[in-house]
N, C-alpha and C positions, 0 to 999 in steps of 0.2 A: 645796409648802412650806406649813405651817400658820401661823396667826396666832401672833405672839410678843409677849407682854406681860411686861415686866421685873417682877420680884417687888416692887419698890418703887413701881411705878406704880399709880394708882387709876383703875379703869374702871367706870363706872356699868353695872349689869346691863342697863339699857335701851338702851345703845349697841349699834350694829350694826357689827361689824368683819369685813370680808371676808377671804378667804384672802390670805396673804402680806402682811398688815399687820403692822408692827412698832411697838411702843410702848416708848419708852426710859425710863430711870430717872427716877423722881420726877415723871413726867408725870401730869396729871389730865385725864381725859376724862369729862365729866359732863353729862347732859342727853339730849335727843333728837338724838343724834349718829349720822351714817352716814359711815363711812370705807371707801372702796372699794379694790379689789385692788391690792396692790403699793405702797401708800403707807407711808412711813416717818416716824414721829413721833419726833423726837429727845428728848433729856433736858429735863426741867423745862418742858415745854410745857403750856399750859392751853387746852383746847377745851371751851367751855361753851355752854349755851343750845340753839338749834336750828340745827344746822350740818350741811351735807353737803360732804365732801371727796372729790374724784374719784380716779381711778386714777393710780398712779405719781407721786404728789407726794412731795416731800421737805421736811419741816418742821423747821427748825433749833432749836437750843437757845433756850429762853425765849420762844418765840413765843406770842402770845395771840390766839385766834380765837373770835369769838362773844361777846365781852364786851359789856355794855350800852353804848349810844352815849354820847358826851360831849355831851349835848344837854339843856339845862335844861327843855325841853318834853317830855322822855321820860316816859311814864306807866307804864312797866314792863310793857307788853303784849307778847305773843308777836311776835317778828320773827326774821329768818333771815339766815344767810350761806350762799351757794352758791359752791363753788369747783370749777373744772373739772379737767381731767387734765394731768399732766405738769408741774406747777408746782414751782418751787424757791423756797421762802420761808425766807430766812436769819434768823439769830439776832436775837431780841428785836423782830421785826416785830409789828405789831398790826393786826387786822382786826376792826372792830366791826360788830355786827348793825344792822338797820334801826331807825330812830327811831319811825316810826309803826307802829301795829298791823298785823301781817301783811305788812309791807314787807320788802325784801330788799337786802342788799349783795351784789353779784355780781362774782365774779372768774372770768375765762375760763380758757383753757388755754394751756400753754407760756409761762407768765409767770415772770419773774424779779424777785422783790422782794429787794433787798439789805438788809443789816443795818439795823435800826432804822427801816425804812419804816413809815408809818402810813397805813392805808386807813380813812377814817371811815365813818360810817353812810350807807347808801343810795348809795354810790359804785357805778359800773359800770366795770370794767376789762376791756377786750376782749382777745382772743387776741394773744399775742406781745409784750406790753408789757414794758418793762424800767424799773424804778424803782430808781435808785442809792441809796446809803447815806443814810438820814435824809430821803429824799423824803417829803413830807407832803401828803396829800390831805384837804381839808376835806369836809364833808358834801355829798352829791349831785353830786360831781365825776364827769364822764365822760371816760375815756381810750379813744379809739378804737384799733383794732388797730395794732400795731407802733409805738406811741408810745414814745419814750425820754425819761425824766425824769432830769435831772442831780441829783447829790447835793446835799443841803441845800436843795433847792428846796421852796417852799410854794405850793400851788394853792388859791385862794379857793373858797369854797363855790359850787356851781352852775356853775362854769366847765366848758366843754367843750373838749377838746383833740383836734384832728383827726388822722386816720390818717397815719402815716409822718412825723409832726412830731417835732422834738427841742426839749427845754427845757434850756437851759444850766444848769450848776451854780450854786447859790446864788441862783436867780431867784425873784422874787416875781410870781406870775401872777394877775392880777386880772381879765383879760379873756379871751374865747375865743381859742384858737390855731387859725388856719386849717390845714386838712390840707396836708401836703407842705412845711411851712415850718420855719424855725429861729427860736426866740425866745430872748432872753437879757436879763438886766438886772433892775433894781429901781426901778420896775416893769418887767416884761418887755416888750420891743419886738421887732418883726420885724427879722430880720437877712437875710432873703432866702429863696430856695427851698432845700430840703434836697437839693441836687443830688447830693452824695456818697451820701447814704442811698438816694436813688431809684436811682442807678446800681448800688449794691450789692444792691438788691432786684430787680434785673433789669428795671426799667422801660425800655422801648425808647427809643432816641433820639427817635423821633417823639412819644411821650408826654411826655418831659421837655421837649421844645421847646414843645409846646402848653401845658404847665403854666407854663413860663417866660413865655410870651406872656400867658397869663391873669393871672399874678401882676402883670405890668407894667400891665395894664389896670386891675386892681383897686386897686393901691396907688400907682401912679406917673403915672396919666393925668390926675389932677386932677378926674375925674368923681366924682359921688356914687355910693353903692353901687348904687342902682337903675339908674343910667345905665351903670355899668361892667358889671354883669351883662347888661344888654340888649346892649351891644356885644359881649361875649364870645359870647352866644348867636347873634348875627348873623354874627360873623366866624370863629369857631373851630369845628372839628369837634366834635360833642357826644359825645366818648368818655366812658365812665363816670367817669373821674377828674375831668374838667372839670365834668360835671354835679354830682358830689358836692361839689366845691369851691364851686360857685355856690350850691347848696342850703344848705351849711353856713353860708356868709356871710349869705345871705338870711334864714335862720331863727335867727340868733344873737340871744339875749335879753339877754346881758350886754354885747354889743358886741365888736368885734374888736380885738386888739392893734394899736397904731399901728406904722408902720415907723420904724426908727431912721434918723436923718438920715445920708445918704451910705452907706447899707447896700449891700453887694455883692449880686450875684444869682448 
C-alpha cells in the first residue's frame, strides 16, 4: 500500500513519508518531518518543526505536534520531538518541542494519550504510559514506563513519576511519585502500593511482598530517608525493583510525595 495524502492536506516537500502513511483532510505537515511506515494522521492535524513519528501510530483529529514551547525563555532555536512506535494520540492533544536549542521532547512506544492531553517541552514519556483526558505535563516532567495519569491531573515541571505508579484523577502533583505506588489529591499524597496494578502486570507474589515491606520501611517506620534506605539494603533481597525504588527515592531532587494519613497498603 502506498502513501495516501488527502487532496485538502498540505505536506511540505521536505517531509519524509514512508509507505502506508495516511494523511487526513485539512492536515498540515510542514518542516523537517519524518513519519514512518503505517502511521495514520487524522483530519486537521498540525505537525511542524523538527519531528520524527515512528511506525503504526494513530494521530487523532486536531492534534498538534512540534509546536514551539510555552516558555518565556524560548529563543526560537531548533529543537525536536521524537515519538516511538505504536502510539495512540487522541483528538486535540498537544506535544511541544524542546525549549533549549537542540533539546528534545521524547515520547516512547505503545503510549495512549487520551483527548486534550498536553505534553510540554522537554518531557520524557517512557513506553506503555497512559495519560487520561486533559492530563497535563509541565516542562521537563519524566513519566517512567507503565505510568497511568488520571484525567484532569496536572504535573508540576521537573517532577518524576516512577514506573508502574498511578496518579488519581484531578490530582495536583508537585513532588516526585515513587515507583509502584498510588497518589491522589490536591496536592497529591501517597495512598499506598499499587498492588492491583502490580498483580495485573504479573509481578510475582514474592516481588509484591518485598515491595510492600520496602514501602513500610520508607514511609511508615519513622526513619529518615537515608536510614530507611540503609535498612532496606540490609534486610531485603536486592531484586531490581527494590534497587530501583531505593535509587529513585535517594536521587529525588524535588522531594517525594508524603503519605496520606491512614492510607491503606
